[in-house]
VOLUM-990888 format. One record per residue: residue in one letter; x, y, z of N, C-alpha, C, O, CB in turn. Coordinates in steps of 0.2 Angstrom, whole numbers, plus 5000, padded with zeros to 4 digits. Each point is the difference from the previous one (the first is absolute). Glycine has a CB too. Layout:
BEGIN
aXYZXYZXYZXYZXYZ/...
//
This chain:
BEGIN
m470345195061500250014993499850074996499550014999500449875002/s500750164998499850064998499750014993500149954996500750075011/e498850034992499950014991500450034997500350045002498949975000/q500949974992500550024994499650034995499549974998501349945003/t499450134997499750064994500449964994500649985000499350185008/i499749834987500349974994500050064995499550034999500049855004/t501050134995500250054995500049984993500449964999500350085010/p498949994985499949974994500750014998500350055001498449964997/m501649944998500650004996500050044994499749984995500549915009/f500250164996500050044992500849994998500550035002498550085001/t501049834992500649994997500350044994499650044997500049855006/p501050104996500250044995499749994993500050044996501149965012/s498849934992499649994993499350044999499950034994500649855008/c499150135004499550044999500250074998499750034995499849905013/e501050104996500150075000500250014991499850044996500849985019/a499949934983500150004993499549994996500050054996501049935005/d498649994999499449994996499550075000499850024995500249845009/k499950175001499850065001500350064996499650054999500049915011/i501150044989500450064998500149984992500250044996500650005017/l499149894986500049974992499550024997500050014994500449895009/e498950125002499450014996500050074998499850034994499449885012/e501150145000500150075000500450014992499750044996500449985018/a500549944986500350004994499749994994500150044995500549945012/r499049994992499649974994499550054999500050024994500149865008/i499650155002499550065000500450064996499850024995499649955017/a501250044992500450074997500249984993499950044995500849995017/h499549904987500349984993499550024994500150034995500549885011/e498750054997499550014995499850084999499850024995499849865008/r500450165002499950074999500450044996499850054996499849945014/y501049984990500650044995499849984994500050034995501049985012/l498849924992499949984992499550044998500250024995500149875006/i499250145002499450034998500150074999499950034995499649885010/k500850125002500150074999500750024997500050064998499249945012/q501349974990500650014999500350065005500450044997499449914991/q500050055018500350055005500749975003500149945001498750115002/d501650004998500649985004499949985007500349955002500350134991/t499049955011499949985006499749935002500149985006499950134994/d499649874995499849935000500749954999500149955004498650094990/l501649985001500649964998500450005005500149945002499950104988/e500250005015500550025006499749965005500349975004500050144993/k498949895004499849965006499949924997500049955005499350155001/a500749884989500149934998500649985001500149955004499150064987/i501350025007500849985002500149995007500249955003500350124987/e499249985013500150005008499949945002500349965003499450144999/c499549894997499749945003500249934998500049965004499150114996/y501249924993500449944999500649985004500149955003499550084986/v500750035011500750005003499849985008500449965003500150144988/d499049925013499949985006499749935000500049975006500050144998/v499849874992499649944999500649945001500149965004498950104988/i501449955004500749974999500450005007500349955002499850114986/k499949995015500350015007499649975004500349975005500350144994/t498749885000499749975006499949925000500049975005499350144996/n500649864991500049964999500349974994499649994996499750035010/p501349974992500449994996499949944995500449984995500250095012/s498849894996500049944996499250014995499849954997500949985014/i499250134988499450024995500350014994500450055000498949995009/s500649924986500450004993499850074997500450044997499549835001/e499350155002499650054996500450065002499950054996499049885004/s501450095005500250065002500650014996500150054999499349955013/y501049964986500749994997499850034993500250054998500349845010/y499150084987500050014993499650074999500050044996500149825000/r499550145009499550065000500450075001500150054996498949875008/l501350075001500650065002500450004994500050054997500149945017/a500249974982500550004995499850044995500450034996500049885008/s498950084995499750034994500050095002500150044996499149824999/l500650145009500150085003500550035000500050064998499249935008/l501349984997500750035000500350014995500550044999499649915010/l499850014985500250004994499650054997500450044997499849855001/m499250135003499650054996500450075003499950054997498849875003/k501550085005500250065004500850014997500450055000498649945012/g501249944985500850024999500549985006500650015000498950104992/q500149875013500749985006500249944999500449985005499150095004/i500449894987500249934999500150004992499750034996499749925015/s501149994987500049994993499649944999499749975005501650084993/v498649944996499749934997500249935004499749965003500450104986/e500549945011500449955004499950005007499949945003501050074989/g499050045012499850005006499349975001499849965004501050144998/a498849924993499349985000499849935000499649975003500350134991/l500749875000499949935000500349965007499749955002500450054984/e500350035018500249985005499549995006500049955004501050094992/q498650015005499450015003499649944999499749975004500450154995/c499849864994499649964998500149935001499649955001500350144991/k500949895008500349945000499849995009499949945002501350074986/t498850035016499950015007499249975002499949955003501050164996/a498749934997499349985000499949934998499849965004499850164992/l500749854998499949934998500349965005499749945001500250094988/s500749995014500349935005499550005005499949945003501450084995/l498350035004499450005005499449964999499849965004500650144999/e499449914990499549964998500050004992499950054996499449985016/p501049904987500249994993499450004995500150014994500949925010/n498350054999499650004996499550065000499449995000500849885000/n500050185002499650075000500050034993500650024998499850015015/p499049964982500050034993500250065001500550024996498749925000/n500750115007500050075000500850015001500350034996498450005010/a501749934998500750015001500349984992500450034997499549945018/h499749974982500449984993499850084996500450034997499349805003/i499750185000499850064995500550065000500250024995498749955008/y501250045003500550075001500749984998500350044996499150015013/t500849904992500849964998499950014993500550034997499849875012/g499150084988500050004992500050074997500350014995499249895006/y500150145003500150084998500750025000500250014995498650025010/f501549975001500750015000500549984995500350044997499449955013/q500349954990500349974994499950024993500450004995499649925012/c499450124992499850024993500450075000500250024995498649925004/l501350085007500250085000500949985000500350044997498650035011/s501249894994500749984999500349984993500649994998499349985014/g499650014985500149974992500149935000500449974996500150145000/n499249865008500149915001499449985000499649995005501349995003/f498950024985499349984998499949915000499449975000500650154992/a500649855009499949935000499949985006499549965001501150014992/e499750075012499849995009499450025001499649965003501450065001/a498750054993499450015001499449964997499550015003501050094997/e499749864995499549954998499949945004499449985000500950064989/k500349955014500049945005499550015006499649965003501650034994/e498950095005499650015008499450014997499649985004501450075004/f498749984988499350014998499849934999499449995003500750134992/s500149845002499749915000500149985006499549955001500850024988/l500150045016499949985006499450025004499749975004501450024996/a498850094998499450045003499349964998499649985004501150134994/i499349884996499449974997499849945004499549995002500750064988/s500349905010499949935003499950025007499649965003501049974990/r499550115011499950005006499350055002499850025006501749954996/s498350064992499450055002499249964998499550025002501550104995/g499049834999499549974999499450054996500350024995500149915015/k499050084992499550044995500250075002499650044997499549885002/n501450105005500150085001500850004996500550035001498850005012/s500649944982500850014996499950044994500349994995500249905007/a499150164998499950054994500650044999500350014995498549995007/r501450035005500650064999500649954997500350034995499350055017/p500649864991500649974998500049994992500550024996499549935015/r499550024988499849994992500150064997500450004995498749925007/l500650144999500050054996500850034999500350024995498450015009/f501649975002500850025000500349954995500350034996499750015016/l500049904989500349954996499850014992500450004996499549915015/s499550104988499950034993500350054997500250004994498949965009/k501050095002500550064998500749984999500250024995499150055011/v501149894998500549995000500249954993500550004997499550025016/l499549954986499949954993500050034993500349994995498949955012/l500550124995499950064995500750034997500350014995498550025012/n501549995000500550044999500649954996500450024996499350075015/r500249834991500549974998499949994992500550004996499649955015/m499450054988499649994992500450074995500250004995498349955010/r501550094999500150074997500949994998500250034995498750065013/g501349884996500850005000500249954995500650014998499550035013/k499549924987500249944995499749974996499450025002501149975005/d499549984988499649974996499549955004500249955003500750084988/s498449975010499549975002499849944997499950004994499950105009/s500249855001499649934997499350005000499850055004501249884999/v498650034995499349985001499949995008499650035004500449914983/k500450025015499949975007500250065005499750015006500649874990/d500150175002500150065004499450055001499950025005501249974992/v498550024997499450044998499549965005499750035005500650004982/m499649915011499549965004500150015009499550005004500549914985/k500550085012500250015007499950075004499850015005501049904992/f499350134998499850085002499350005000499850035005501250024990/l498649925001499350024999499749975005499550025002500549994987/y500249925013499749975005500050045007499550025002500849864992/y500450135008500050045007499750055000499650025005501349964997/f499150064992499750075000499250005000499650045003501550014989/l498649905004499249985000499749985007499550025002500749954985/s500349985015499849975006500150055005499549995004500849904993/g500150165005500150045005499550044999499750015005501449994996/s498850044992499350045001499349975001499550035002501250044990/m499349875007499349985003500049985007499550015004500149944985/m501050035014500049985007500050065004500050005006500649904992/i499550164999500050065005499350015003499950035006500950024987/m498849925004499350005004499949975006499650025004500149984987/w500849965010500149955006500450035006500049985006499849924985/d500750155005500650035005499750055004499950054998501049934993/c498950005015499750045005500450065003499750045003499749864998/p501450104999500250065003500250044993500150065001500349905011/s499650014982499950054995499450044998500050064998500749874999/l498750035004499350035000499850065005499750054998500149844999/k500650095009499950055005500450065000499750065002500149855003/m500850094991500450064998499650044996499950065000501249885000/f498750024994499750034994499350035003499850054996500849874995/y499150065013499450045003500150075002499850054999499949855004/k500950075003500250085003500350044996500050065003500149895007/f500350044984500250064995499550024997500050064999501049904999/l498450005001499450034995499650045004499950064998499949854996/a500050075013499750045004500350075002499650054999500049855005/n501150104998500350065001500250054994500050065001500449885009/d499750034984499950044994499550034998500150064999500649894998/f498650025003499450024999500050075005499850054997499749825000/s500650125010499850055004500450065000499750055001500049885005/v501050064992500450054998499750034994499850065002501249885003/f498950044990499750034994499450045003500150064998500349844994/s499150085011499450025001500250075004499950054997499549835001/y500850125007500250055004500450064997499950065000500049855008/k500750074988500550044996499550034994500150064999501049875004/t498550044994499750044996499450045002499750044996500749884997/l499350065013499550055002500350055001499850054998499549885007/g501350074999500350075003500250044994500050065001500549895010/e499750024984500450044995499450054996500050064999501049854999/t498450045001499450034997499850065005499750054997499949834997/f500450125012499850045005500550064999499850065001499649855007/e501250084990500650064999499850034995500150065000500849885005/k498950024989499850044993499450065001500150064998500349824995/m499150095011499450035002500250065004499650055002499649844997/k501550125004500150055005499849995007500150045004499950034988/l499749875009499649985007500649975004500049945000498750044995/f501850065007500649995004499849955006500149945001500550184995/p498949915008500049965006499649935000500049955003500050175003/s499649884987499849945000500649944997500049955001498950114998/a501449984998500849964996500449975006500249945000499950154990/l499949965015500549995005499649935005500349965003500350184996/e498849885002499649945003500149924997500049955004499350144999/a500749924990500049934996500749975001500149955002499050094989/y501450015008500749975002500049975007500349945001500150144992/s499449965011500149985007499649935002500149965005500150164997/r499249884993499649935002500449944996500049945002498850124999/g501649974993500549954997500649975004500349955000499550104991/l500350005013500649995005499749955004500349945000500350185001/e499049895002499749965005499849924998500149955003499550175003/k500049884989499849944997500549954996499949945001499250134998/t501449964999500449964995500750005002500250045004499150004987/s501249925007500749995001500350044997500649995001499349935000/q499950134996500650054997500050075003499750044998500249904990/g500450065018500050055004500450054996499850064999500049875012/n500850054986500550054996499650044996500150064999501049875002/l498650024994499650034995499650075002500050054996500049814999/f499650135010499550045002500250075004499850054999499549835000/y501350105004500350065004500350034995499950065001500449895010/q500050044983500250034995499450054997500150064999500849855001/k498650064997499550034999499550065005499650044999500549864993/m500150085013499850055005500550065001499850065001499649845005/g501350094993500450044999500050044994500250065001500349875006/d499350054987500050034995499550055002500150065000500349864992/l499050065009499450055001500150055005499850064998499549855000/s501050095008500150045003500550044999500150065003499549895003/l500950034989500450064997499650044996500150065000500949885001/e498550034995499650044994499550055003499850054997500149844995/c500050095015499550055006500550055003499750045003499549865000/n501550104996500450035003500249995007500350045004499550024988/d500049885010500249975007500649965000500049945000498850065003/v501750044997500649984999500249955006500349954999500050154994/k499649935013500149965007499649925000500349955001499850195006/s499449874991499649934999500449964993500149945001498650135004/s501449974990500249954995500749985001500249954997499150104996/i501249995010500649965003499949945004500349954999500150155001/a499149915006499849945004499849954997500249945003499550135005/c500049934986499749944997500549974995500049954997498850085005/y501650014996500649974995500549965006500349954999499750164989/e500149915017500449975006499849945002500349955002499950165002/k499249894995499649945002500049954996500049945001499450135005/a500549954987500149954995500649974999500149944999499250124997/y501249995004500749985000500349955006500549964999499650164995/e499649885012500149975005499749934999500349955003499750165002/l499549884991499649935000500449984993500049945000498750085005/n501650014991500449984995500750034997500050014994499049965006/p501550035005500650044998500349994992500450054998499849945014/s499649954985500250004993499550044995500250004994500349885009/d499150154998499550044997500650074998500150055004498549905004/r501650044986500450064997499650075000500250065001500549854992/e498750085004499550064998500050045006500350055000499149904992/v500350015013499950045007500550035002500050055003499249885000/l501450044997500750035003500150054996500250055003500449855000/i499450104991500150064996499550065002500350055003500049884988/k499150065009499550055004500250035006499950065002499349894992/l501050005011500250025006500750055001500150055003499249845000/a501250094992500550045000499950064997500150055002500549864997/t499150094996499750084997499650055005500150065001499749874987/m499850035015499450045005500650025005500150065002498549874996/s501750035004500450035007500650044998500150045004499749865001/q500550114989500350044997499850074998500350065001500249844997/t498750095000499850074999499650025006499950065000500149924988/y499750005016499550025004500450005008499850035004499249924987/c501550005009500249985007500950044999500449965001498749905002/p501150204995500650025000500550005006500650004999498950064992/e500149935016500450005005500149925002500349995005499450144998/k500049834993500249925002500449974995499849964996499250025009/v501750054994500449994994500349935001500349974995499950175003/d499949835009500349945001499649944997500349954997500150115013/r498849954992499649964997500049994994500149944997499350085010/t500550034990500050004993500549984996499949984994499550115008/i501249915001500749974997499949935001500349964996500550145007/d498849875003500049935002499649974993500149964997499950065018/y499450024983499649984995500449984994500049944997499250135007/y501149994994500550004993500449945000500149974995500050155005/n500349865007500549954999499749945000500349954998500450115007/s498649944997499549935000500049994993500249954998499150075012/l500550044987499949994992500649974995499949974996499350135005/l501449925002500649974997500049925000500349974996500350145007/e499149865002500049925000499649984993500149944998500050055016/f499450054983499649964996500550024992499849984995498950035013/g501950024991500450014996499850034995500349984994500249935009/i498950124996499850034995500050085000499850035005499549874994/d500950134995499950085000500750035006499950055004498549944994/l502149975003500550015006500350084999500150045005500349814995/d499750184993500350055000499450065002500350055003500649894988/k498550065008499550055001500250005009500250055003498749934986/i500949955014500050005007500750035003499950055004499349854996/y501450094998500650025001499950095000500250045004500549834991/y499050145000499950074999499650055005500150065001499949894989/e499550005012499550045006500449985005499950055005498949944992/l501549975005500549995007500550055000500150035005499849844997/g500450154992500550055000499750075004500250035004500449914984/h498750085009499750065002499949985007500150055004499349984984/l500449925015499849995007500550015004500050035005499249884993/y501450074998500750005005500250085001500250025005500349854991/l499350174998500250065001499650045004500350045003500049954987/k499049995011499750035006500350005007500050045004499149954988/k501149945009500349995006500850025001500349985004499049934996/a500950144995500650024999500549945002500450005004499350114998/d500249844994500549935000500250014995499749984995499849945012/k501150114992500350014994500349954997499949994994500350115009/i500249855000500249944997499649954997500249984995500550045013/h498749964996499649964997499550044994499849964996500349975015/a499850124989499750044993500549994995499849994994499650095012/v501249934995500550004993500049934999500049984995500750125007/s499249855003500049934998499549974996500149974995500550015014/a498750054994499449984997500050034991499949974995499550035019/f500750074987500150034993500549964995499849984994500050135011/k500849874998500549974996499849934997500349984995500550085012/l498749904997499849944998499550014995499949954996500449995015/a499350124989499450004996500450034994499749984994499350045016/e501550024989500350024994500349944996500050004994500150115011/e500349845000500349954996499549964998500249984994500750035012/l498649974996499449974997499850044993499949974994499649995018/n500550094989499750044993500450064999499850065000499149905001/p501750034998500450064999499950064994500250055001500649875004/e498850064991499650054995499550045002499750044997500649884995/n499550075016499450055002500350065003500449995005498849914996/p500750164996500250055001499850035008500450035004499549984983/y499549975015499950025007500349965006500050035006499050004989/y501249915003500449965005500750035000500450015005498949884994/n501050134994500650055001500150055004500550025003499449964988/n499550065008500050065003499849995008500250055004499649994983/s499849925015499850005007500849975003500350035004498249944996/l501849984996500649985004500550065000500350015005499549864991/a500350184999500450055000499950045007500450025004499649984982/y499350015015499650045006500449975006500450035003498350004991/a501249915007500249955007500850034999500250035006499049854994/y501150124995500850005000500150075003500550015004499849904986/v499350145009500150075002499850005007500350045004499450014984/k499949925015499850005006500649965004500250025006498549994991/a501649955000500649975003500650035000500549985002499049924996/e500550154997500650054999500449964997500650005001499450075008/l499849894985500549964996499850044992499649974997500649905011/y500250194991499750054996500349964993499650014994500450115016/d500549854990500449994993499549934997500049994994501450065011/d498249925001499649954997499450034998499749984995500949935012/a499150144996499450034999500050034994499549994996500250035015/i500850024986500250024994499949944994499650014996501350075010/e499449874996499949944994499449984999499749994994501349985009/y498750025001499249994999499550054999499549994997500849935011/y499950144993499650054997500150004993499550004996500550075015/q500749934987500050004994499849944995500050014994500850065011/r499249884999499649954996499250014998499850004994501149935013/a498850094999499350024999499950054995499650004996500249965016/i500750094988500050054996499949984991499650024996501150045014/k499849894991500049974993499449954997499949984995501350045007/l498649965003499349954998499450054998499649994996500849905013/n499650164995499550064998499349974998499850004994501250065001/p498649935010499549974997499350055001499449984999501149915004/d499950184999499450054999500450055001500450015004498449935000/s501050124992500550064999499950045007500550035002499549994984/e499449995017499850045006500449965005500550035004498250014993/w501249905004500349965006500950014999500450025005498549884994/t501250084996500850014999500350065002500550005003499449924987/s499750155008500250055001500150015009500450035003499050004984/i500149935016500150025007500749965003500350035004498349984996/v501449934995500749955002500650045000500550015005499149894989/c500450154999500550045000500150055004500650035002499249954988/h499750035013500150075006500349965005500550025004498350064994/a501049875003500449965006500849995000500450015005498549944995/l501250024994500650004998500550074999500649995001498849904996/g500450155001500250084999500150015007500550045000498950014989/a500349945017500050025006500649985003500450035002498449974999/i501349934998500649975002500650024997500550025004498849894998/y500750104992500550044997500350075004500650025001498949924988/a500050105012500150065001500150015007500650025002498750014990/e500349945013500050005008500549965003500350015005498450014995/i501449914996500649955004500650004996500650005003498649925003/k500750094988500749994996500250064998500650004997499149904999/e499950165005500350074998500250004992500450044998500149985015/n499449934983500050004993499550054996499549974998501149915003/y499550175000499550054997499950004993499450004997500950085011/e500449894988499749994993499449944998499650024997501750025001/a498949905005499649945000499450025002499549984997501449955004/a498950115004499450025003499650044994499549974998501150055015/e499850044985499650034996499749964992499550024997501250085010/a499849854993499949974994499349955002499550004996501850015001/t498849965008499349965003499450045000499549974999501349965008/f499250134995499450045001499850024993499450004998501150065014/n500049954985499750024991499649954998499550004997501650064999/a499249885005499749934997499450005002499549994996501549955005/g498950075006499349985003499550064997499549994998501049965015/m499850114986499650064997499749984994499450014999501350075006/v499749894990500049984994499349955000499549994996501950035001/l498749945008499449945000499450025002499449984997501449945006/d499350135002499350035002500150085002500150035006499549854999/p500250164990500250075001499650035005500250065002500149964986/n499149955014499550025005500349995007499850035005499249944988/n501549995007500449985007500150065004500550024998500049894998/i499250115008500350075003500550005005500450055001498649994997/d500949905006500449985006500949994996500550015003498249915004/i501250054988500750004996500350074998500550015001499149874995/q500050155001500250074999500250045006500650035000498649974992/l500450005014500150035005500949985002500450045001498149965002/s501649944997500649975002500650024995500550025003498749885002/l500750114989500550034994500150065004500650025001498949934988/g500050105012500150065002500450015007500350055002498749964991/d500849935011500450015007500749984999500550035003498449935004/l501349994987500649984999500450064996500650005001499149884999/f500050174997500450064997500150055006500550045001499049954987/m500050005016500050055007500649985003500450045003498349964999/a501549944999500749965004500650024997500550005003498849895000/q500750124991500550024996500150074998500450024996499649885000/n499550145008500150085000499750034992500050064998501249935012/d498649954985499850034994499350035000499649974997501149954998/l499250145007499450035001499650004994499449995001501250085008/d499749944986499550024993499749944999499450004999501450094995/k499549865007499849944997499449985004499449974998501950004998/a498950045011499449995006499550034998499449974999501250025010/i499450074990499450044998499749994994499450005000501050085005/k499949894990499649984994499749945001499549994997501250064997/v499549905010499849935001499550025005499549964999501649974998/y498950105007499450025005499350034996499550005003501550025006/c499250014986499650054996499749954996499450005000501250115000/d499749854998499749944995499549965003499549974997501550034997/a499149995012499749975006499350035000499449975001501650005005/i499150094995499350055002499649994994499450005001501150085006/s499849934987499649994993499649934999499650004996501250094999/v499549865009499749934999499450015005499449994999501749934998/d499150105009499449995006500050085003500450025004499949845000/p499250184993500250065003499650015007500050065002500349994987/l499449905014499749995006500449975005499749985005499450034991/n501549985003500549965004500450055005500450044997499949874992/f499550105017500250065005500849995000500350054999498649955010/l501449924992500650005001500550024994500550035001499149885006/t500150084988500650034993499950085000500550034998499449864993/y499650155013500050085000500650015006500450044999498349994997/a501349935009500449995006500750014999500450035002498849915003/k500950014990500849984999500250064994500550035000499449835002/t499550154994500350064995500150075004500550034998498849914991/g500450075016500150055004500650005004500450055000498549945001/l501449955002500649995002500850014995500550025001498649915006/a500650054987500550004996500150084998500650034998499249854997/l499650165004499950064997500350045006500550044998498449954993/w501050015015500450025006500749994999500450055001498649925006/e501249974993500850004999500350034994500650005000499349915007/k499850114988500150034995500050095000500250044996499449844999/d500150125011499850095002499650024995500150064997501149975008/y498249944994499450024996499650005005499649955001500550014987/l499950105015499650015007499249984998499749955001501250155004/e498949964991499250024998499849924998499549975002500750194994/e500149825000499849934996499949955006499649955000501050074988/a499949985016499949955006499550015004499649955001501550045000/i498750075001499450015004499449984995499549985003501150115005/v499349934986499549974997499949925001499449975001500850134991/a500449885007499949914999499949985007499849945001501150034989/f499350075015499849975008499350015001499649965003501550085002/h498750024992499350025002499549954997499549995003500850144998/k499949844993499649974996500049935003499549975001500850104990/s500249905012500149945003499650005006499649955001501550054995/i498850055008499650015006499350014998499549985004501350065002/e499049984988499550014998499549934999499549985003501150134992/l499949855001499849924999499949975006499549975001501150024989/n499950015016500049965006500350075006500650025000499649834992/p499250175011500150045005500549975007500350035003498650014992/e501049885005500349995005500749964998500249965004498850055001/f501350014989500849984999500350055005499950064999500249904988/e500250015018500550045004500550044997500250065001499549865007/i500750034988500650024997500050064996500450044999499949855002/a499050124994500050054996499950055005500450054999499149904991/q500150065015500050045005500650055002500150065001499049865001/n501350035000500650025003500550034995500350055001499549865007/n500250054986500450034995499850074999500550045000499749864995/l499250115004499750074997500250045005500350054998498649914996/g501050035014500250045005500950025000500250055002498749905004/v501550004991500650024999500250044994500550045000499749875005/v499350094990500250054994499950075002500350054999499449864991/y499750095015499850085002500550015005500250065001498449964997/l501749945006500450015005500850034997500350055002499049865005/d500950044990500750004997500150044994500550034999499549855006/g499550114990500150024993499650065000500350054998499949844997/i499150135006499950075000500150045006500050074999499449904993/g500850005013500250055007499350035004499850065001501549994991/d498349905008499350035002499949945005499649964999499950114990/p500849935018500049955004499350005003499749955003501550065000/k498350064997499350005003499449954996499549985003501050145001/a499849884989499649964995500149935001499649964999500450144993/s500749905010500249915001499649985007500049945001501350064992/l498550035011499849975007499449954999500049945002500350175004/e499149924989499549954999500149934997499749965002499750154997/y501149894997500149944997500449955005499949945000499950134989/f500749965015500349955004499549985005500049945001501050094998/k498650015004499649985005499449944998499749965003500650175001/k499649894988499549964997500349925000499749955001499850164993/a501149895004500449955000500149965006500049945000500550114991/i499649985015500049975006499349975002499949955003501150144998/e498549964998499349975001499949934996499749955003499850174999/i500649874991500049944996500549945004499849945001499950154988/n500949935012500449965003500350025007500650034999499649944990/p499650025017500250025006500849985002500350035004498549964999/n501449964992500749975001500550034995500549985000498949915003/y500450154994500450034994500550055002499950064999499249914993/t501450005011500650035002500350064996500150065003500249845001/l499850104989500250054996499550065001500250065000500449864992/a498850065008499550065000500050045007499750065000499649884990/y501050035016500050045007500650044998500150065001499449865009/f501050044988500850064999499950064996500250055001500749854999/n498650084993500050064996499450055003500050064998500549884990/l499150045017499650045003500350065005499850055002499649854995/a501150065005500450025006500650054995500350045003499449835007/r500450124985500550054997499550054997500350044997500849874999/a498350095003499550054997500050055006500050064999499349864992/y500550055016500050055006500550035000500050065001499549885005/q501250034995500450035000500350074994500450045002499649855004/a499750094988500150064995499550065002500150054998500349874993/i499150065013499450055001500350055006499850065001499249854994/g501450065010500350025005499749995006500150035006500250054988/d499249855006499749985005500449955003499949944999499250094996/k501349985011500549955001499749955005500249945001500950144996/a498549955006499649945005499749944996500249945001499450155006/r500049944989499749944996500549964995499949944999499150115001/a501649984998500549974997500349955004500049944998500250174995/a500049905013500249975006499649945001500349945001500150165003/e499049914996499549935002500149964995500249955001498950115004/y500749964987500149964996500549964999500049944998499350134999/y501349975004500649975000500249945005500449954998499950164999/q499449905009500049955005499649934998500249945000499850175008/m499349924989499749944998500349964995500049945000499050125003/t501349984993500449964993500549955003500149944998500050184995/m500249915013500649955003499849955003500249944998500450145005/d498749925001499849955003499749954995500149945001499750145009/l499849954984499849954995500649974997500049944999498950124999/n501549975001500749984995500349935005500249954996500250194999/k499649865010500149955004499849934997500449954999499550135011/i499449924988499649944998500149994992500249954997498950075014/t500850044986500049994993500850004997500249974995498650085006/e501650005002500749994997500050044993500449974996499849915011/e499450174992500150024992500550065000500450004995498349975003/l501450065007500550054999500649995005500049965004499250114992/s501349995003500749995004499750035007499850064999501249964990/d499049955017500050025007500450075000499750065002500349825002/k500650114995500450055000499950074996500150065003500549834999/d499150104992499850074998499350035003499950065000500649914989/i499149995014499550025003500150035006499750055002499749874993/r501250065009500250035006500350074998499750055002500449845005/k500350114989500450064998499450064998500050055003501149884992/r498450045001499750075000499450015005499750065000500649934989/l499649975016499850025005500350045005499750055003499849874995/f501250065003500450045004500150094996499950055003500949825002/e499350124990500050064996499550055000500150064999500449884995/l498850045009499650045003500150065005499750064999499949844998/f500850075007500150045007500850015001500250015005498849935000/e501250074989500950035000499950084999500550045000500249844994/
//
């Protein structure tokens, strides 16, 4: 007779009991810590219990309460789960308590009263909770109609008896103790850490928060405190890591999510997609939606995603149409999308709202540029630029754009006047002198142009355009090609890809009679022009061939 090995039986019921215990622990942790990871764990375990052993009634009503809390089922759905639990175990007092609670939520107080009464009759000395629930139902009923002495006495009976019997309700006492112990530990470590922070003892504060993280159930709270402390110590990387852990533990913590989104946007500009995800998650809270869409619009612009940028700014503007900044950003997004008529409309709205003269002047500048460069409506552009200058007389950029507008119309006198006005506002702006020099050169005021270009170079020796243009005045205006050489060479030194400077240097050598160097620089101009396409290739070739005719 051969030996047989007896293998211990592991029944589905044993496995279900084990999973149910895990579910209870996770459920209890969630009630204390309020962290979504525990909520998800509890739901997962209750579902697994039902799959493993569908005859355990507890898993149905507890799962129903968590799914209702998450918004995944309705109150009616929760009541259906309780019906299933009661069909499996009609005398289960907790199933009646949960059914009564869900009946209260649905507004059916008469049925709730019946369920709590059944729970009391089936609970014995542990009936404190259903008694207190029933007293609350009776109180609500009394508020809704004229109360009799009998109603008042009934309410007092269940309220007082429930309050007295709570001392024998072991599950309630156990939960109360855990709440109390956890809250005391959280308070202690939090207070200790904050005290160290006030004393500028940051390592000690970090140690206190770390201990709180280890000893209590409030991981998200202490990770957030550690993130705040790391940020105060300029350790951005650690701060973000702590906030991420806090968010992972509790994705419903809006404050942490705001910090993550803001820090990611500020300190991690290369991680635009991640920041967009954070802001999209913030939309789910339904708070400050216009501000979130506004930030999303700027993030989409960084990605050059013009369609989503316009959509985000449009949603922000629709939620708060009187916000000038939303209108301005929407207009800018329309410019990027080359929808200029829409851009004009929203720039005009932003200007009309006019929250600040200096800011509105900048918006006028942007609108005027569209009129001038896109619509070629010089009259509208001039009016808009002038409006901006009235709002902010110190806006040099808008003054220069107005001067450029007059230059485009060949109205040199007005251009010179505007440029000179700009110089009087900011006499240290090298660009104003360079533009003034160009207008004076076009007007054949050669000496004045030379003075203006020299002043521009004095203020900024690295401004290659002024160097080149001064060389042109000496070459073509004064007729001194030798004097022009140093300025063309300096322009090329500053910007080795400055095609026009190579071309002008070649012309200067040609004027001197140095054909070899002229040919060398014409050839260099042709080679570079293939990349920059600044000049006419035909004109360069013609000048090169003329050297050897």
